[in-house]
C-alpha positions in Angstrom: 98.8 70.0 102.5 99.7 70.3 98.8 102.4 72.7 97.7 100.0 74.7 95.6 97.7 75.1 98.6 100.6 76.2 100.8 101.5 79.0 98.4 98.0 80.5 98.7 98.4 81.4 102.4 100.1 84.2 104.3 101.6 83.5 107.8 98.4 84.4 109.6 96.4 82.0 107.4 98.8 79.1 108.0 98.8 79.7 111.7 95.0 79.6 111.7 95.1 76.2 110.0 97.5 74.9 112.7 95.3 76.3 115.5 92.2 74.6 114.0 94.0 71.3 113.7 93.6 71.2 109.9 97.3 71.0 109.3 100.4 70.1 111.3 103.6 72.1 111.7 105.5 69.2 110.1 103.2 69.4 107.0 104.0 73.1 106.7 107.7 72.6 107.1 107.6 69.8 104.4 106.0 72.3 102.0 108.6 75.0 102.8 111.5 72.6 102.3 110.0 71.3 99.1 109.6 74.9 97.8 113.2 75.7 98.8 114.5 72.7 97.0 112.6 73.8 93.9 113.7 77.4 93.9 116.9 78.0 95.9 119.3 76.8 93.2 118.0 79.7 91.1 117.6 82.4 93.8 120.4 81.5 96.3 118.1 83.0 98.9 118.9 80.5 101.7 122.5 80.0 102.8 122.1 77.8 105.8 119.5 75.2 106.9 119.0 73.1 110.0 116.4 70.7 111.4 114.1 72.8 113.6 112.4 71.8 116.9 108.7 71.1 116.2 107.9 70.0 119.7 105.7 73.1 120.3 104.4 74.2 123.7 103.7 71.9 126.6 100.4 69.9 126.4 97.6 72.2 127.4 99.6 75.4 126.9 98.1 77.9 124.3 99.6 77.9 120.9 101.5 81.0 119.8 100.0 83.5 117.4 102.2 82.1 114.6 102.1 78.4 115.7 103.9 76.1 113.3 104.6 78.6 110.5 107.9 78.0 108.8 110.3 81.0 109.0 113.7 82.2 107.9 116.1 84.4 109.7 118.5 87.0 108.2 122.1 85.9 108.5 123.0 89.3 109.9 122.3 90.2 113.5 119.5 87.6 114.1 121.5 85.2 116.2 120.7 81.6 116.9 122.5 80.0 119.9 125.1 77.5 118.8 125.3 78.7 115.2 127.4 81.4 113.6 126.0 84.6 112.2 128.2 85.4 109.2 127.0 88.9 108.3 127.9 87.8 104.8 131.7 87.8 105.7 134.4 85.1 105.8 135.7 86.9 108.8 132.7 86.1 110.9 131.4 82.8 109.7 133.5 80.7 112.1 132.2 82.0 115.4 129.1 80.4 117.0 126.7 82.6 119.0 126.1 81.9 122.7 122.5 83.0 122.8 119.4 83.9 120.7 118.9 87.5 119.8 116.0 89.0 121.7 114.0 89.3 118.5 114.7 85.7 117.5 113.6 84.4 120.9 110.3 86.4 120.5 109.7 84.9 117.1 110.3 81.4 118.5 108.0 82.1 121.5 105.3 83.2 119.1 105.4 79.7 117.5 107.4 80.5 114.3 109.6 77.7 113.2 113.0 79.0 112.0 114.8 76.4 109.8 117.4 78.5 107.9 119.3 81.7 107.3 119.0 84.0 104.3 121.7 85.6 102.2 123.1 89.1 102.9 125.9 91.3 101.5 129.1 91.6 103.5 128.3 93.4 106.8 124.9 94.4 105.3 126.6 97.3 103.5 124.9 97.2 100.1 121.6 97.5 98.4 122.5 94.3 96.5 123.0 90.9 98.0 126.2 89.5 96.4 128.8 88.6 99.1 132.0 86.8 98.2 131.1 84.3 101.0 127.6 83.3 99.8 127.4 84.5 96.2 124.7 86.5 94.5 121.0 86.2 95.5 118.7 86.7 92.5 115.3 88.4 92.2 112.5 85.8 91.6 110.7 88.3 89.2 113.8 88.4 87.0 116.7 86.2 87.9 119.2 88.5 86.1 118.5 91.2 88.7 119.2 91.8 92.3 116.5 91.3 95.0 118.1 94.3 96.8 119.8 94.4 100.1 120.7 93.9 102.7 117.7 91.7 103.4 117.8 90.5 99.8 117.9 86.8 100.6 114.8 87.2 102.8 112.9 89.0 100.1 113.9 86.4 97.5 112.8 83.6 99.8 109.4 85.2 100.3 108.9 86.2 96.7 109.7 82.6 95.6 107.1 81.1 98.0 109.4 79.3 100.4 107.9 81.1 103.4 105.2 83.7 103.6 107.2 86.0 105.9 110.9 86.2 106.8 113.1 88.1 109.3 114.7 91.3 108.0 116.4 94.4 109.3 116.8 98.0 108.1 119.7 100.3 108.7 119.5 102.3 105.5 116.6 100.8 103.7 117.3 97.1 104.0 113.7 96.1 104.5 112.1 98.6 102.2 114.5 98.3 99.2 114.1 94.5 98.8 110.3 94.9 99.4 110.2 97.3 96.5 112.3 95.1 94.2 110.5 91.9 95.0 106.8 93.1 95.2 106.5 92.6 99.0 105.3 94.7 101.9 108.0 95.9 104.3 107.7 98.0 107.4 110.7 99.5 109.2 109.7 100.1 112.9 110.6 103.2 114.8 113.9 103.5 116.7 113.4 101.7 120.0 110.2 99.8 119.0 112.0 96.5 118.8 114.9 95.5 121.1 118.3 95.0 119.6 119.4 93.0 122.7 121.2 91.4 124.2 124.2 92.1 122.1 123.4 95.7 121.3 121.6 98.7 122.8 121.3 100.2 119.4 122.6 99.0 116.0 124.4 101.5 113.8 124.0 104.3 116.4 120.2 103.7 116.3 119.8 103.7 112.5 118.8 100.1 112.3 115.6 98.3 113.2 114.5 94.7 113.2 111.3 93.6 111.3 110.0 91.3 108.7 109.3 91.1 104.9 106.1 89.5 103.8 103.2 89.3 101.4 100.4 90.7 103.6 99.9 93.7 105.9 98.2 91.6 108.6 101.4 89.4 108.8 103.5 92.5 109.4 101.0 93.8 112.0 100.9 90.5 113.9 104.7 90.2 113.7 105.1 93.6 115.2 102.7 92.6 118.0 105.0 89.7 119.0 108.4 91.5 118.8 107.8 95.1 120.0 108.6 96.3 123.5 111.8 96.7 125.5 114.1 94.1 127.0 116.0 94.5 130.2 118.8 96.9 129.8 117.5 98.6 126.6 118.6 102.3 126.5 115.1 103.7 126.3 111.4 102.7 125.8 109.0 104.4 123.4 105.3 104.7 124.2 103.5 101.4 123.9 100.7 101.1 121.3 97.2 101.8 122.6 96.0 98.5 121.0 97.4 95.5 119.2 98.7 96.5 115.8 96.7 93.7 114.2 93.5 94.9 115.9 94.2 98.4 114.6 93.7 97.1 111.0 90.0 97.0 111.7 89.9 100.7 112.7 88.8 102.9 109.8 91.5 105.0 108.4 90.9 108.8 108.9 91.4 111.2 106.0 95.1 111.8 105.9 97.1 114.8 104.7 100.0 113.4 102.6 102.9 115.3 101.0 104.8 113.7 98.2 108.0 114.2 96.3 109.7 112.2 93.5 113.0 114.2 93.0 116.1 112.5 94.3 117.3 114.3 97.5 120.9 114.0 96.2 120.2 115.2 92.7 120.7 111.8 91.0 118.3 110.6 88.2 115.0 109.0 89.1 113.6 106.4 86.7 110.2 107.2 85.1 108.8 104.0 86.6 109.7 105.1 90.1 107.9 108.4 89.5 105.0 106.5 88.0 104.8 104.3 91.1 104.3 107.4 93.3 101.7 108.9 90.8 99.8 105.6 90.8 99.9 105.5 94.6 98.8 109.2 94.8 95.8 108.5 92.6 94.8 105.5 94.7 95.1 107.6 97.9 92.9 110.4 96.4 90.3 107.9 95.3 90.2 106.7 99.0 89.5 110.3 100.2 93.0 111.3 101.3 94.5 114.8 100.6 97.7 114.5 98.5 99.9 117.3 97.4 103.5 117.9 96.4 105.6 118.8 99.4 108.9 117.8 101.0 110.7 118.5 104.3 113.4 121.2 104.2 116.4 118.9 104.4 119.8 119.1 102.6 119.9 115.6 101.0 123.6 115.8 100.1 124.5 116.6 103.8 122.2 113.8 105.0 123.9 111.3 102.6 127.4 112.3 103.9 126.2 112.1 107.5 124.8 108.6 106.8 128.0 107.4 105.1 130.1 108.8 107.9 128.2 106.7 110.4 128.4 103.8 108.1 132.2 104.0 107.6 132.8 104.4 111.3 130.7 101.3 112.1 132.4 99.3 109.4 135.7 100.1 110.9 134.5 99.1 114.4 133.2 95.8 113.1 136.4 95.0 111.3 138.4 95.8 114.4 136.3 93.5 116.5 136.7 90.7 113.9 140.5 91.3 113.8 140.7 91.0 117.6 138.8 87.7 117.3 141.4 86.3 114.8 140.2 87.5 111.3 142.8 88.7 108.8 142.7 91.5 106.2 142.1 89.1 103.4 138.9 87.8 105.0 137.1 91.0 104.0 136.1 92.1 100.6 138.1 95.0 99.0 135.4 97.6 99.3 134.8 96.6 103.0 138.5 97.1 103.6 138.5 100.5 101.9 135.4 101.7 103.9 137.1 100.5 107.1 140.2 102.5 106.3 138.1 105.6 105.6 136.3 105.0 108.9 139.5 104.6 110.8 140.7 107.9 109.4 137.7 109.8 110.8 138.4 111.9 113.8 136.1 111.3 116.8 134.9 114.9 116.4 133.8 114.4 112.8 132.0 111.2 113.7 130.2 112.8 116.6 129.3 115.9 114.5 127.9 113.7 111.8 125.6 112.0 114.3 124.6 115.4 115.8 123.3 116.3 112.3 120.6 113.6 112.7 118.8 116.0 115.1 118.7 118.6 112.3 117.0 116.2 110.0 114.6 115.0 112.7 113.5 118.5 113.5 113.0 119.3 109.9 110.9 116.2 109.4 109.0 117.0 112.6 108.1 120.4 111.2 106.9 118.7 108.0 104.7 116.3 110.0 103.0 119.3 111.6 101.5 120.0 108.2 101.3 116.4 106.8 100.5 113.1 108.4 102.7 111.2 106.1 105.5 111.7 103.5 105.3 109.8 100.3 108.3 109.1 97.9 109.5 106.4 95.6 111.1 103.6 97.7 113.9 103.3 95.2 115.1 105.4 92.2 114.7 102.6 89.7 113.3 99.1 89.3 115.6 96.3 90.5 119.0 96.7 88.8 120.7 94.0 86.8 123.4 92.1 88.7 126.6 94.1 88.9 125.0 97.4 88.0 126.7 100.2 89.9 129.7 98.0 90.8 133.2 99.6 90.5 135.2 98.2 87.6 137.7 95.5 88.7 140.7 97.6 87.8 139.5 100.4 89.9 138.8 98.2 92.9 142.4 96.7 92.5 143.9 100.2 92.3 142.0 101.4 95.4 143.0 98.2 97.3 146.7 98.7 96.4 146.6 102.3 97.6 144.8 101.1 100.8 147.5 98.4 101.4 150.3 101.0 101.1 148.6 103.2 103.7 148.1 106.1 101.2 144.3 106.0 101.5 144.4 106.4 105.2 147.0 109.1 105.1 145.1 111.2 102.5 141.8 110.7 104.4 143.3 111.8 107.7 144.5 115.0 106.0 141.1 115.7 104.6 142.3 115.3 101.0 139.7 112.6 100.2 136.6 114.6 101.4 135.5 115.0 97.8 136.0 111.3 97.2 133.8 110.5 100.2 131.1 112.7 98.9 131.3 111.0 95.5 131.1 107.6 97.2 128.0 108.8 99.0 126.5 109.9 95.7 127.4 106.7 93.8 126.5 104.4 96.7 123.0 105.9 97.1 122.2 106.7 93.5 119.8 103.7 93.2 118.4 104.2 96.8 118.5 107.9 97.8 115.1 108.0 99.5 115.3 105.5 102.4 118.0 106.8 104.7 115.9 109.7 106.0 113.8 107.4 108.1 116.9 105.6 109.5 118.7 108.8 110.7 115.5 110.3 112.1 114.4 107.1 113.8 111.0 107.2 112.2 108.9 104.3 110.9 108.6 103.8 107.2 107.1 101.3 104.8 107.2 100.2 101.2 103.9 99.3 99.5 103.9 97.2 96.3 101.2 98.9 94.2 103.0 99.4 90.9 104.4 97.2 88.2 106.5 98.2 85.2 105.3 97.3 81.7 107.5 94.2 81.8 106.2 93.1 85.1 108.9 94.2 87.6 107.6 95.4 91.0 108.5 98.9 92.3 107.2 100.2 95.6 106.1 103.5 97.1 107.5 104.6 100.5 105.6 106.3 103.3 107.3 107.9 106.3 105.4 108.6 109.5 106.3 110.5 112.7 108.2 108.6 115.4 105.9 105.9 116.9 103.5 106.1 114.0 103.4 102.4 112.9 99.7 102.0 113.5 98.9 104.8 111.0 101.2 103.2 108.4 99.7 99.8 108.9 96.1 101.0 108.7 96.8 102.9 105.5 98.6 99.9 104.1 95.7 97.7 104.9 93.4 100.2 103.2 95.6 100.2 100.1 95.9 96.4 100.1 92.1 96.1 100.2 91.7 98.5 97.3 94.4 97.0 95.2 95.4 93.5 96.5 98.9 92.3 96.0 99.5 89.3 98.3 98.4 86.7 95.6 101.2 87.7 93.2 104.1 85.2 92.7 106.2 84.7 89.6 104.8 82.0 87.3 107.9 79.8 87.5 107.6 79.7 91.3 104.1 78.2 91.1 104.9 75.8 88.2 
């Protein structure tokens, strides 16, 4: 298979060629490796590679639904037995995993061929992929900009044509944000839809879900077919779908009632192109017969942001403590990670539990909204992909905060409640570019980013849809309808094809 031919196919298309005998898994892997060699010096999307097992199933056994398709895993949470999962941190890069993650095993059983890990920010904490361990990943549509985070390396690898689909996860928007920045389709499954085992019952108190980033809706649907469902010991099981997600794409989409909003829930600016993306999507929806009107759930966005950040800081501290017990030292972590860990350590257990209890308030409000509207439409992000370093604290400020942290002053002030205003400001600054995505994470609902809009200079920017819990089928069917009306899967940057 020629490289230009490889770039024309999604994962379902490549698997079809393997099933028919028209191409071999080795030929597909050769194409993926060649494309990685051509692009990765510029994107820094892939941070670890290995020689995969191409043996396939036993003779006479059926081929998996993704037989022979090259695949990349996120270097955060998606464990491979015998290899470390760095989570983008020097503190964790030395420790090999003892078993595959449940989701990784399901991908392998489906015939996917993992051959590398993709770049992530430290502990998957940022909407930009720029760890001290692995360096910055760059957006293939504009190499001076971020591909987003935390699944930024995965998005950059797919948008540069290395693989048609890659493993991702989403604890605060980490599938949808890179999808928006890189012109891809990204679906965050409902809480409990995909197992986090065996290492976790729920990741980030249930805020995080495993999934994929890709160029086609049918890839996402088939991928969800092969990874959904509980594993032994999971904390709960949500209702199973009435049919395969891929088969549901053939079911006509009913007329939907869709409420939309473009204002930031935390009062920060929203770029005109993010608003234009929603307007473009709304026009397309109306042309397809759907009812679209301006409406939003009755939720205090500032309170939600603080609730999210409280969870986030508490889990940062827990991760740092586990790493320290395994031999890591303070200097192994980046300064902002150390600061967030200190703030998390200063949280009382009561404040942490009360922050989690607020998630129910947001879920009930969103549930009331969904009694009137089938879906909620917003920008995925507040602006097109930012330039590298945009939003970073100045070096002197980081150094000052780190000094105060080392002296113990930050922890002391935080425990006395004197930094509450600072925490609220961190929440505002941290989420200014991405204020729309956390609602789905805290409520456990499925959400997707659809790449319908481009800025005048060609940058992708997505529109987000949120459905009620368990509503992945409705999202996928609508996405398929939009993809049919305004195809996007053929788009790759010119330099990637050249």
